[in-house]
N, C-alpha and C positions, 0 to 999 in steps of 0.2 A: 213416809213411803214415797211421796213424789220425788223428794231429793234422792233417795236411793235408786229409784228407777232411772231418773235423769243421769245420775252419776254413772250407773252401770252402762246405759246406752252410749254415753259419751266416751267412757273409758274403753269400751269394746271397739267403738268406731275409730278412736284416735290411735289405737294400738300402741300406746305409750307403755302399758303394762301387759304382761302375758295374759291371755284370756283365762287361764286357770287361776291366776291370782285375783282377777276381777270377779270370777264366779265364786271363789272362796269367800271373798269379802262380802259379796252380795248375800250369800247364804247366811253367814254369821250375823250380819246386820239385820237381815230380814227376820231371823229367829229372835234377835234382841228386841226389835220393834214389836213383834208379836201382834200383828194387826187384827187378828181374829180371835174370838173366844175359844174356838176349837178348830183343829185341822191345820194349824200352822206347820207342823212337821211334815205332814203329807204334801201340802202345797209347796213347801220348800224343796222337797225331793222332786216333785214334778217340774218346778221352775229350774232346778239345777240341771235336770236331764235336758230340758228345752235349751238352756243356755249352752250346755256342752254340745248338743247337736248343732246348734246354730254356729258354734265356733269350730265345727269340723270334726268333732269327735264322734264319728258315725258308729263306733262299736258299742256305745253306751246302752242301747236298748237290748243288747244281746247278753249282758251280764249284769247282775243285780248289785248296784252300789248299796242299796238298802240292806242286803244280806251281809255285806262287808261290815257295815255300821253295826248291824245287829250282833255280830260276833266280837265287836270291840266297843260295846256300849259304855263301859267304864271310861275308856280313853276318850270316847266321843264327848261325853258329858264334861269330863275334866277340861278338855281343850276348849269346849264351848264356854264353860264358866270362866276359865282363865282369860280368854279373849273378851268375852262380853263384859266382864267386870272392869275393863279398861277402855271400852269403846267411847264412852262419853267424857273421857279425861283428855288432858292436853297431849299426852303421849300414849295413844292406844298401842297395845301389844298384840299385833296380828299373828305373831309367830306361832303360838301354840295351836291355833286353829288352822292356819295355812299348812303347817307341817302335818297335822292330822289329816286334813282334807287331801293333800297330795299323796300321802301314804295310802289312804283309802282308795283313791283312784288307781294307784299303782297295783294294789292288791286286786282290785276289780279286773284290771287288765290281765294280771297274772292268772286269775281264775278263768278268764275267757280263753287265754292261750292254752291252758291245760285242757279245757273243754274242747277246743278246736283240735288239739292233738289227739284226744280220745276219739273224737268223731272221725278223724283221718284214719285212725287204726281200724275203726269199724268199716269204713268205706273200702279199705284195701283188703280186708279179711272176708267180707261178706259177698255172697253171689250178687250178680247185677240186679236180679229181681228184688232181692231183699233190700238193696240200696235204693231201688226205685220206690219200694213200699215206704221206707223210712222218709224219703224225700216227699212223697205224697202226704204222709201224715204230718210232716212238718209244715207243709204248705196249706193243707186243708183242715187240719185238726183231726177230730175223731171221725173215722171212716168205717163203714161196714165192708164186709167181704165183697158184696155186690158193687159198691162204689169203687173199691180198689181194682176189681176185675175190669170195670168200665174204663177207669182212668189209665190202667196199665196195659190193657189189651192182652192180658195173660189168662191162661187156663184157670178156671175156678179152683180145681183140686190142687194145682201147683201153688196158687196164691195161699190157699189154706195151709199147706205144708210150710210155706215160708213164714206165715203168720205164727204158727205154732212154735217154730224155731226162734223167731224174733221175741216172742213173749217169754219163752223158757230161758233165753239168754239175757233177759231184762232190757231189751232195746225198745220194746213196746209194752203198753199196758192194755189188758183186755177188760172192757167194761160190759158187763152183762153176759147173758148166754142166749143161745138160740138165734133166731133171725134178727133180733134187735142188737146183737153183739156189735160193739164198735171197738176200734183200736186207735190208740194215740201214743205219741212219743213220750218217753220217760224224761 
């Protein structure tokens, strides 16, 4: 593990290899080392996200790489096995894993672009108060009508009408009923 961490730090600092290649190698070797009895996959995903963020890929938290991998599990395991089977040989074959990893990142970015385009359509089609409510629920999480009124300085009845419309159009989810009702982004 120490060798892997040192190599990763040095490779990223020297910039001799593209950071995505360094991160791909880190992940596949980390999973091959399998340093813990449980949780190696989850930890590798967290470390991958951290390395991507530190390398300037700021979009990573806004789109799930894990979801991309989940939808291509067979390819994921095949690429992992094909590369891991050669890691401790004289001529490791990094290609299967690197290609899979880069394609997964590409798919993640495409999903984020599609999501951003959908959000842009919502912003241009919705009334300003509805956009404000969506922004507030994105920023604060689940909110009550009272909290939305306080944060938006809008009329309570107007807020309620906008909330009904946002829920019926699937922009928001309603949690509960009565005074304890909260609203959150879908």
